[in-house]
C-alpha positions, -999 to 999 in steps of 0.1 A, spaced: 465 752 94 442 759 122 450 756 157 456 719 169 441 725 204 446 743 238 449 732 272 428 750 301 448 738 335 450 699 331 418 697 308 425 689 273 401 709 247 402 706 208 391 739 191 355 740 177 374 744 143 391 714 149 360 695 158 346 704 124 374 696 108 374 658 122 337 660 117 339 667 79 365 641 74 350 615 89 317 624 66 340 622 37 351 586 44 317 579 54 305 587 24 332 566 4 325 536 25 287 541 15 296 542 -23 311 506 -20 283 497 8 255 505 -17 271 492 -53 252 459 -50 266 453 -88 300 457 -78 316 430 -61 339 446 -36 368 429 -27 376 411 7 408 401 21 418 383 50 446 394 72 473 374 93 446 372 121 422 360 98 399 390 102 387 406 70 396 433 52 374 451 22 382 483 -4 361 504 23 384 501 50 415 506 31 397 538 13 383 550 45 415 547 61 434 565 31 410 594 31 416 599 71 451 595 74 454 619 45 434 643 63 446 641 98 483 646 84 475 677 70 456 692 95 479 681 126 508 669 110 524 669 148 505 644 156 513 605 148 485 580 139 482 547 146 457 528 125 444 491 122 452 493 83 484 510 87 518 493 96 525 502 132 555 515 147 576 497 170 570 505 208 605 519 210 593 548 190 553 549 200 565 555 238 581 586 233 546 601 218 531 627 242 497 626 214 486 601 191 453 595 169 439 561 173 421 548 137 396 518 131 384 534 96 360 509 95 348 491 127 323 461 122 339 448 88 322 418 90 289 437 94 298 456 63 302 423 43 268 413 58 251 441 52 233 446 87 241 484 86 257 483 119 295 496 114 312 527 122 344 548 115 361 554 153 385 578 159 403 590 192 429 613 206 455 598 231 472 619 251 499 596 276 479 565 269 446 580 283 420 592 257 413 625 258 388 628 225 368 604 208 346 603 176 321 575 165 308 580 128 279 560 117 279 559 77 246 545 68 229 567 95 250 598 92 252 603 127 283 612 143 292 611 182 320 624 199 332 638 232 362 660 246 374 654 279 358 677 304 334 692 283 305 662 277 295 638 253 273 645 223 252 631 195 257 654 162 230 651 130 219 674 106 236 707 121 221 695 155 243 688 187 226 671 213 240 661 248 239 624 258 243 608 292 243 570 304 217 553 325 218 552 360 215 515 378 220 489 403 236 457 394 210 440 413 181 452 398 158 432 374 155 435 339 194 452 327 194 459 293 228 439 286 249 446 250 265 420 232 281 414 202 260 405 172 286 380 160 300 364 190 292 356 226 318 336 247 313 316 277 331 339 300 313 373 288 279 348 291 290 340 328 289 378 333 254 380 320 239 348 335 246 361 375 220 392 366 184 392 374 166 386 341 188 408 319 176 417 284 198 410 258 205 436 231 228 425 204 247 453 181 277 453 158 311 477 160 311 509 183 272 510 186 278 488 217 291 517 229 269 545 219 242 523 233 254 526 266 263 566 261 231 575 252 215 553 280 202 527 257 218 500 272 231 498 307 260 469 306 285 454 283 308 429 295 337 415 271 355 389 281 374 383 245 403 404 236 400 431 213 422 462 201 429 494 213 415 510 183 383 494 189 375 509 223 395 542 226 365 560 209 339 549 229 355 551 262 360 587 261 324 586 250 312 568 278 329 586 300 319 620 293 284 610 293 289 597 328 298 560 324 329 539 328 349 515 304 372 496 326 397 464 332 374 436 342 401 422 367 414 458 381 382 483 374 411 507 362 400 523 329 417 514 298 448 524 289 467 528 252 495 527 229 510 500 250 537 475 237 509 451 228 479 470 208 457 441 225 430 449 251 424 432 283 386 419 291 364 449 299 333 461 312 315 493 299 285 504 319 265 534 327 265 549 361 263 524 385 254 533 423 
């Protein structure tokens, strides 16, 4: 087994071998997801969970591949996944490190064939994301960040650093990213006070990627979503120079809480 990670001072660093292992694992899961997505002559099963959210064979297949792979490579680090049974908080609060996994973020987009779905994986240390990976199966692109090391876009063996846009909230024409599938009145109120904003609708974690790459500026979210939806996006945005914070307190989101539900949040580039 390869070295899990090293600590340099207070900065947590995954080894390059770890990053490659994780990249290979997400690519394998993405390939399995795409086989189901592209099999138009085969109707994949869609079930519904207690919260009425959909789950498909692709969610479950991706979850199995990634969870098994992570357990083999990092047997000492527990996994919190959307598609696996959640350990009690009494047990979870003892964990220094944990993986947070959404094996198919944007299941609705997957079902609707919009191409805007992703695989999200983050490593959490004492409630804070220290590494994040977002893989886009349709585009075969990986976005990742390690705390203190920057944020990157990986495609066809090339790694390019990415960074957010810098802006003022009162400037005209800010690019505001919003969910493709839902827009609530509270989120709309945050957008309406801006000066002639340009609305960009995207599905799944592509919204976070658009912020991290500087393709969008501001993403207010006044609907609760789960920890595994945001953790990878948060560290990628932070390492690209931006922020993902609670709407009320302005503090970064924290993870592995008693409830896995996030508070309302705002993701943004660098606000001056």
